[in-house]
N, C-alpha and C positions, 0 to 999 in steps of 0.2 A: 514573449509574454512579459509585460512590464509590471503587472500588478503583483503585490506581495504574495508570497506563499508562506502560510503558517504551518509549521510542522508541530502538531500537538503531541505532547509526550515525546518530544524530539531529542531528549538527552540520552537515549539508549543507542546502541550500536547502529541500528537501521536508520533511525532518525538523523543521527549525526552524519552518517554516510550520505544520505540523500541531501542533507543541508550542504555538505561539502561539495558534492557534485554540481548541484544547482547554483551554488555561489560561484563556482569556477566557470559555469556557463553564462554568468552575467545576470542571473536572476536576483531579485530582492527577496531575501529569506528572513523569516522571523521564527526563531526556535522557541517553542512553548514548553513549559514545565510547571509542576506544582510549586516549585521554588524559583522565583524570578531571578535570584542571584545565581543559582546554578545555570539557568538558561543564558544569562548574560555572560557568564564565564565561558560557557561552551561556544557562544557566538564569537567571543573575543579570540578564542583559540583558533577557530576556523578562519577568522579574518586575518590573523597573523600568518596562517599557512598560505592563504590565497594571495594576500598582498593588499596594497592600498586601494585597489579597485573593488574590493569586496563590499557587497551591500548586504550585510547580515547583522542582526541584533537578536537579543533574547528578551523574553518577558514571561510573565505568568500566563498559563494556558488561556484563561478567559480574555485577557488583554490581547494576546496574540490572535485569538480567534476573531475578536471584534475588529481587528485592524486589517483583515484580509478577506478577499472574496473566494480564495482557493485555500482550503485546509487539507492537510494530509495527516491521517491518524496513524501513529506508530507506537501504540501502547500494547503491553501484554493483554491477552484476552480477559484476564480477571479484573482489569481496571477499565475496560472499554465502556461498559454500561454506566458505571458511576461517573466517569468523566463526561460522557455525552449528556447525562442528566444535568450535570453542573454547568454545561455550556449552552443549555437551551436558550437562555436569554442573550447569549453573546453572539450567536449566529445571525448574520444579516440575511434578509430575503435575497434569494438568488445565489447564495453561496454554493460552491461545489465542494463536497467532502469526498476525498479519496481515501478509502479505508484499506490499510495494509495489514489489518489484524488477522492473525491465524489462531484458531482456538486449540492450541497445543495442550495436551494433557499435562505437560510439564508445569503449566501455570497453577495446577492444583496438586502438584506432587507426583504426577504420573510420568510416563516415559515421553521424551521429546519427539519420538518418532510416531506418536499416536495423536489423533485429534479427538476432541470432545464433541458430543452431539449438541447441536444448538437448536432450540425449539423452533426458531424462525427459519431454519434451513442452513444458514451460514452466518458468520460473524458480520459480513457486509449487510445481510438482510436485517440483522438485529440493529445495526446502525441506522438503516433506512427507517426502521420502526421507531427509533428513539429521537431522531432529529426533528426539528420543527418543520411544519409544512413550508414548502418553498425552498428547502435545501435539497439539492440533487446529489445522490450518492453514486460513486463508482468504486469498484474494487480493483486494485492494481498493486504491483510491486511486492507481491507475496514471495516470489520464487528467487529473488536476487540475493546472493550472499552478502551479508553485512561486511564481511572481510573484504570482498571485492569493492563494495561501495566506498569503503574507507581507504582504498588504495589509490594508485595513480594511473593504472593501465585501463585499457578498454575492457568492457564487461561482456563476456560471452554468454548472453542469456536473453531470451525473449520475455517481454512483459505482456501477459494476457490481461486485457481490460474488459471488465464486465459491468454493464450498467443498463438501466431502463430509460436513461435520459441521454439523448444524442449529444447535447452540449457537454455534459459531464464526461462522456466517453472521449470526446474530442480533446478536452482539457487534459485528461489523464494521459492520453496518447501523446500529446505535445510534450508533456513533461517527461515521458519515457524516452522520447527521441532526443532529449537534452543529455541523456547519459551515453557516453561514448560506447559504441558497440551494441547498444540495445535496440531492439526492434519492437514496436508496439503491435500487438495482435488483437483484433476485435473478437472478444470471446462471447459476444452476444449478451443475453439478459443477465440481470443481477443474480438470478437464481443459480447461474452457472458458477458463481464464485465458490460455491460449496466444493466443486471439483478442484478448482485452482488452489484453494486453501489446503486441501488434502495433499496436493502435490508437494507442498512445503514439508510436510511430515515425512514423505517419501525421500525427499532430498536430504533431510537431516539424517535419516537412517543410512543413506548411501555415504554421507560424509563420515559417519561413525564407522561403517563397515570397511571403507577404503581409506580411512584416516586422511580424508581430504578436507578442504575448507571452503571450496568455491564451486560446488556442483550447481548446475542450472539446467534450463530446458531450452531447446530449440524446436520449433514446429517446422518440419521439413516437408518438401513436396508442394510448396506454394508457387505456382508458375508466375504469378505477378501479384502486385499489391492488392488489387481489387478482388481477384478470385481467391487469393490467399485469405483475405478476411472472411470471405464466405465459407471457405473450407474449415477455418478454425471454429466458426460458429457451428457448423455441422458436426464437427468432432465433439465439441463440448455438449451440444444438444443431444447427441446420441448417448454420450456417457451419462448425462443427467437422466435420460429416459431409463437407462439400465438401473441406475441407483434408485429411481422411484419404484421400479418394478420389484427390486430387491427388498425395499422397505414395505411394500404392500402386504397386508395380512393374507395368509394362505387360506384356501377353502372358500 
């Protein structure tokens, strides 16, 4: 993938980790931030780590968004809607937005192992509602530890990709495969992102309980790539059905 990847709100641990890994993989990366200087400094640090072959720079979020056809959103949930509204005129038609936002209760002072209810169903679905027409949304990279992303070794975690757009799903999966040790799993429709986002809260709880820093998920029992993708879709589809039934009013 030769086109630039803009990581919006990319100066947090997850954004910096993804930027580091994709720069190491030879991708062209633009770190976005509310503060252009902060983004430029972050890009310079990663360039110094990777070496002279690094293709990375920093800019203000709107400029980063306008310069890329692939954008990755890595902001806390309480800043997601505001940022997307600000970027409405910056998105180019045909842009793929990969949303890694998790609606953790910690963003409003709650526990990090709990998620907030989102009216649209998930943070990713909220993104899909807020972006301009012509921007395709995929949900991915929720369950990878930022500590592992910012490290040097392989990452023992699957990335479940949910989208209603086949092209967006393909782009997100290609980027996942750029991360050493990571396998992309087709999680089906964007509505399944609700389940994937909730897994992040579970992993945070496990990290707290076991004093760990890099818990992740692996989908087992997939006999091959093609049937495995179907199995992951079926698993998430069944889980989503159960959640819908739980939310349905009784009587």
